[in-house]
N, C-alpha and C positions, 0 to 999 in steps of 0.2 A: 569403333572404327573398324572398317574392314582389314582384313589381313592384306598387306601388300606383298604379292608373290613376285619375289625377285631372285635371281641366282645367288646373290649376296646373302638374303635371308634364309636361304636354303643351306647355307654354309661354305659357298664357294666364292672366295673374293678375288675376282679377276684383277683388280688394281693391286692387290698384293703380289700377284704373280708377275704382273709388268714391272713392279718395283725390284723384284729379284731379277728380272732380266737386266734392267739397267744397270743394276750392281754387278752382274756378271760381265756385262759389256766393258766395264771399266777395269776388271780385274784379270780377265782370261789371257794368257798369253800363246798357249799352244796354236791357237787359231792363227797366228801370225806365221804362216808357212808358204813358201813359194808356189806349192802346188795347189793351195787353196783358192778357190774362185768365189769372190764375194765375201761376206761377213756374217756375223750373227743376226738372226731375226727371219730368215726365210723360212719356206715351208719344207727346205730341204738343204742339206749341205753339198756343195759340189767341189770336187777334188780332181785335178788332171792326174792321169797315170804316168809312171816311168816307163819308158819302152824297154821291154824285154822280148826275147826270141819267142818263147813258148810260156807266156804268162798264166799261172794259176792264182786265183784267189782263195785264202784260207780264212774262214770265220770261227771265231769262238765267243762264247756268251756264258755270263757267270753272275752271281751275286757276292754277297759278303757273309751270308747267313746270320746267325745270330750274334755276330759280333757287333751288329748296329745296336743291339741291347746294351752292351759294354758302353759304346760311346753315349747313348742316352743316359746311362745311369751316371756317367761320369760329365755329362753336360759338355762333351769334347766332339766337334765335327770337322775339325780341319784335317784330318788324317784319314778318316775311312774311306775317302774317295780315292786315295791313293791305292788302298787294297782293292778297291773294284776294279780299277783298271789293271792292276797286277793280275788278278785271277784270270782275266781273258787275254791279255798281251802274252803272259807265260805260256799259255797253251798253245797261241799261234806260234810263237818263236819255237817251242818245242818240237814243231812240225819242220823247222828249217825256214819258215817264212818271215818277212820283216813287217811288222805292224804299220799299217799306213794310218788308220783312223779309228776313233773309238766314239760310240754314242752311248749316252747315259739315260737311265730312266729313274725318277725320284717320285715316290707316291707318299703323300702325308696326309693326316687328318685336317691339318690347317697350315697353310703356307705362311711362313715367318721369313720374310725376306733376307735378313742376315744370316739365319741358319742354313737357308738354301743356298746363300752365296758362300758359306763355308764349305757346305758339302761338296757342291760343284768346283770350288776353288781347290779342293783336294783332289777331285778328277783331274783338273787341268794340270796341277803338279805332277799326278801320275802319268799323265801324257808327257810332259816334259822329260820325265825320267826315262819313259819308254821311246822317246824320240819319234813320237806319233802325234796326231792331231786330234783334238777334241772338235769333231766336225759337226756335231749337234746334239741335241738332247730333249728331254720333256720332264717337266715337273707337273705333277697333277694333284689335285686337292680333291680328296674323299672324305668329306664329312660323314661319320658314321661308320666308316669303314674299320677303324681302329678303336681300342679301348679307350684312348687319350688323344686329344687333338694334336698334341706334341709327337705322338709316335709316327713313324716312318719306315720305309724299307726302299731299297735301291738294287737296280740290277743296270747291266751294260753288256755291249758286245763290242769286239774288235775285229777289224778286217785286215788281213795282211797280204802282201804279194811275195811271189817266189817263181823262180825258174822250175819248170815241170821236173826237170832231171837233176834238180838240186834238193828236192824234198827229202826229208829224213824220214825214217819208219823202220819197223822191224823188219821188212824186206831186206835191208841193207845189212842187218846184223849178222856176224858169223862167229862160230866158236873162236875163242881166243881173244875175242875184242875186250876192252877194259872198261870199267865202270869209274867215271870221275864223278865225285859229289861234290857240289857247290853249296857254301854255307847258306843257311836260311837266317832271317833277322827274326828268331822268335817263332812263335807259334804260326805267323801269317793268318790266315782267315778260314780255319778249318778246326773241327773238333770243339767249337765253342758251346755247343748243347752240352757237352759233357764237362766242360771247364766250368759253366754256369752251375750245373748241379753240383759239383765239387765245392764252389764258393757257396752254396746254400747249404750243403751239409755239413760244412766244416765252419759256418758263420764267419766268413771272411769278409772284411770290409775291404772294398775296392779301393777306400782312399787311404788304408793302412799301409804301412811300409812293406816293400816286398820282402825285404831282409827279414828273415826269420818267420815269414808267414806259413802256417801249415804244415811245419815240420820237415820241409824241403831244404835244399841248400840255401836258397835265397839268391841274392844279388851278386853278381861280380863287382867288385867296388874299386877296381883300377880303372884308369882312364885309357889304357892302352891294352891291346888284345893281340897277341902274336898269330892267334889261331882265325883272327877276324870276326871272332863271334861278339854280338852285342853285348856291351857291358853297361851297367846301370849305375847311377850314382847310389849313395845309401840312402838319399832322400827319395827314391823313386817309389811311387806307390803301385799296389798290385794292379790298379787300372793302368797306370801309365805303361807298366811292362806288357799288359795284355793288348794294349792299342798301338804297340809298335807296329808301323806299316809293313805290309809284305814287300819283301825285296822283289825289284823289277830286273829280270834277266836279259830283256830283249836286247840291249846294246853289245852285251858280251857275248850272246849266242850268235849275234849277227858277226861279230869279229871271229867266232869260232868256225862259223860257216866259210869265211874268206880264207882263213888258215888252212882249211882242210882236215880230213881224216874223221869228222864226226859222222856216225852212222844212225844215231837216234838220240832222243832225248825224253825224260819223264819228268814233267811238272809235279812236284809232290804236293798233291792236295788231299781232298777227303779220299779215305781208303788205304792211305798210308802207302807203305812199300808194297805189300801184295798187289793192290790194284794199280798202281801206277808205274812201278817198275816193271810189273809182270806186263804191261802193255807195249813195252819198247823192245821185247824179245819174241822172236818168232816160235811157233810150234816146234817141238823138238831140242829146243835150247832152253837154258835156265840161267838166270842172274844170280851168282853166287855172291853175296855181300858179307863181308867183313865187319861185323859190328863193333870191333876194337879199333877200326882204322881212324876214327873221328871221335872227338869228345862233345856230346850234345851239351845244348847250352843250359844255363841255370834253371831256365823256365821247365825244361823236361825232368830235371831233377826233382825240382819243386812238385810238379805234377805226380812223379813216383811216389815223393815222399807223402802226398795226399791220398795214396792208395791205388794210383794206377800202375799196374803191372807190366812188364817190358812187352809181352805180346800185345797188348792192348795199346800201348804206346805206338809199337811198329805199325799197327793196323789203322790206327786213327790219325797220327801226327806225323810231321816231318821228321822230328828227333834230331833237327840241326841241320839237314840236307834238305835245301828247297828246290834243287834241280839235280837230277842224275843224268849224266850225259854219257852214251855209250860210244866209245872211239876205237880207233884201229890202235893196235899194240905199239906201232912205230912213231905215233904222233903224240904219245903221251906229254914228253918233255915240251915241245913247243906249245901245246894247248894248255897245259900248267901255266906257262908264261904269259899267254893271251889273257887268261882269267885274272891272274894276279895284276896285270896292267889295268884291268877293268875294275879293280878296286874290290876284287871278292876273293875270299879264302876258298881254296879246294885241294883235294888229295884223292889218291886211287883208293877206292873204297870196294873193289870187287872185280870180277871177270863174268865173262859169258862162258858158260860151259855145256856139255851135252845133257840133256836131260832125260837120264836113264828112266826116272819114275818121279812122281810127286808134282809138286807145284812149280809155277815159272820163276818163283823166287824162293831161295833157300838162304840160310843164314849160317855163318862161322862165328864163335865167340859171343860176347855179350856186350850190351851197352855199358858205358862207363857212367853207372848211376850212383 
């Protein structure tokens, strides 16, 4: 019998893709927004723009790196989409813009409708947290692209809007400004290649309890945390802790913009403090960070216990601060109140000083590891 040459026999199941779209239509909530025109299923998403005097579009794009491999190993796909949204909307918000919409792209060896629905459901939840719209996306089936049919990757981008004269950046920063650090929710979505290397080197089981794993401090075992740092039940697994979704700061940064006094912000992603805080200060100035001003969460003490030294932690991970905001010295108290009302922990972690020599970021003290 002659071979039947069809798209499905070549490995692409269009019907499975359509089934995934139907599931998504039932579940997605962020698309129900007064500025959105039409619904899911068109060739493009359409959205009306709010009226501004001198509007500027701000766009950002990112993925979640090898954190997707942790999700695969744990067979958990409901939260990784939150990370995907967070990585882009936090960048856009750090410029002083308000995220309007997000688009996602998922590529997999074989479309499994329920798995795709879980992944995009997480993206939708991220958009709800960011107060933006999941305006569209794409799921692609690439047979032969990955080692296994169940493997996948995902990326996305966010577009935000701002008044031109209200954008933040190093051009607004002056000596004497103060650094406010806003707490992270664990590792967020950076440094996972190093994390996975540590897991393999120490033969750590993702399903094993986080408490006592790897010689680090382990988990916080209380249900309340005065410092707003994430606490884990004693039954939390290593994988549970590593899959904690990235914090989304868009709403609180929007509120800070209305309160006034913000000059710049740094989203703490890959490159840690040197690369990210360094981008928030201009030539001739430096950010002096007091490493003793906050207590890193147990994840970072755990990493330190597994062999990652302080310098490597600072240049790879957020070390407990997911966003660093550069503000005027006379705005500190009201901005800390705004952040607290937004449900985040924060404190002063440094100041902007003249850069006599050396790098744009320098440290005082040591992390409490």
